[in-house]
C-alpha positions in Angstrom: -19.2 8.2 26.7 -19.8 5.7 29.6 -22.0 8.3 31.3 -24.3 8.5 28.2 -27.6 6.6 28.3 -27.7 3.3 26.4 -30.6 4.4 24.3 -31.5 7.8 23.1 -35.1 9.2 23.1 -36.6 10.0 19.8 -36.0 13.5 18.6 -39.6 14.5 18.8 -40.3 13.0 22.2 -39.1 16.0 24.1 -39.8 19.6 23.0 -37.6 22.5 23.9 -40.7 24.4 24.9 -41.2 21.9 27.7 -38.0 23.1 29.3 -39.5 26.3 30.5 -42.6 27.2 32.5 -44.7 30.1 31.6 -43.1 33.5 32.1 -39.6 31.9 31.6 -39.6 30.7 35.3 -37.7 27.5 35.7 -38.5 25.0 38.4 -36.1 22.4 39.8 -37.9 19.8 37.8 -37.4 21.7 34.5 -33.7 22.3 35.4 -33.1 18.5 35.6 -35.1 18.1 32.4 -32.8 20.6 30.7 -29.7 18.9 32.0 -30.9 15.5 30.9 -32.0 16.8 27.5 -28.6 18.4 26.8 -26.7 15.4 28.2 -28.7 13.1 26.0 -28.2 15.4 23.0 -24.5 15.6 23.5 -24.2 11.8 23.9 -26.2 11.4 20.7 -23.9 13.7 18.8 -20.8 12.0 20.2 -22.2 8.6 19.2 -23.0 9.9 15.7 -19.5 11.4 15.3 -17.8 8.2 16.5 -20.0 6.1 14.2 -19.1 8.4 11.2 -15.4 8.1 12.1 -15.6 4.4 12.3 -17.4 4.2 9.0 -14.9 6.5 7.3 -12.0 4.4 8.7 -13.7 1.2 7.5 -14.1 2.7 4.0 -10.5 3.8 4.0 -9.3 0.4 5.0 -11.4 -1.3 2.3 -9.9 1.1 -0.3 -6.4 0.3 1.0 -7.1 -3.4 0.8 -8.3 -3.1 -2.8 -5.2 -1.1 -3.7 -3.0 -3.7 -2.1 -4.6 -6.4 -4.1 -3.9 -4.5 -7.3 -0.3 -3.9 -6.2 0.1 -7.6 -5.4 -1.2 -8.5 -8.9 1.2 -6.1 -10.5 4.0 -7.5 -8.5 3.1 -11.0 -9.6 3.1 -9.9 -13.2 6.4 -8.1 -12.8 8.0 -11.2 -11.1 6.7 -13.4 -14.0 8.1 -11.0 -16.6 11.5 -10.9 -14.7 11.6 -14.7 -14.6 11.0 -14.7 -18.4 13.7 -12.1 -19.0 16.1 -14.0 -16.8 15.5 -17.2 -18.7 15.9 -15.3 -22.0 19.2 -13.9 -20.8 20.5 -17.3 -19.6 19.5 -18.8 -23.0 21.2 -16.0 -24.9 24.4 -16.1 -22.9 24.7 -19.9 -22.5 27.6 -20.1 -24.9 29.5 -17.1 -23.6 32.2 -17.9 -21.0 33.2 -15.0 -18.7 36.7 -15.1 -17.2 36.9 -17.2 -14.0 33.2 -18.2 -14.1 31.2 -21.2 -15.1 28.7 -20.7 -18.0 25.6 -18.8 -16.9 22.8 -20.8 -15.2 20.1 -20.1 -12.6 22.4 -20.8 -9.7 25.1 -18.3 -10.7 22.8 -15.9 -12.5 23.2 -13.0 -10.0 27.0 -13.3 -9.9 27.1 -13.5 -13.7 25.0 -10.3 -14.1 27.1 -8.6 -11.4 30.3 -9.5 -13.4 28.7 -8.2 -16.6 27.7 -5.0 -15.0 31.2 -4.5 -13.7 32.7 -5.2 -17.1 30.4 -2.6 -18.8 30.7 -0.1 -16.1 34.5 -0.3 -15.9 35.4 -1.0 -19.6 38.7 0.8 -19.1 39.9 -2.2 -17.0 38.8 -4.6 -19.8 40.9 -3.2 -22.7 42.6 -6.4 -23.8 41.6 -7.7 -27.2 40.1 -10.8 -25.7 37.9 -8.8 -23.3 36.8 -6.4 -26.1 35.8 -9.4 -28.2 34.0 -10.9 -25.3 32.0 -7.6 -24.7 31.1 -7.5 -28.4 29.9 -11.1 -28.3 27.8 -10.3 -25.3 26.3 -7.3 -27.0 25.4 -9.4 -30.0 23.9 -12.2 -27.8 21.6 -9.9 -25.9 20.4 -7.8 -28.9 17.7 -10.4 -29.7 16.1 -10.3 -26.2 12.6 -8.8 -26.3 11.9 -6.5 -23.4 
């Protein structure tokens, strides 16, 4: 690309018919004109193709940036909804004490949910009447949460 001229002649400024002398006899002068014409044409084509590629990439980048903004907005909305659900769960389970844990709050929320998940996943380990009653109380408490 560095060997291409910095400016390109207008398309109509050089006619193909000028490349040849009468009788299809080329002179040294017309040979250099042919070479220069094709060199300039190739450079012009390369320049156009590169510009098109850049334009396409810029357009793709703009589309990706717009999609990312939409995703960020959706993430913010989901995080807000998650925070609301977490607060609802904390409020609903505030009076339910799990074994060996403080009452649910924002600081122990993850540990509390992990313990609940374990209790429901492994109910066979929580067969005592106290644990069955606890699981039933939890079910009743979370039924009112709107998702």
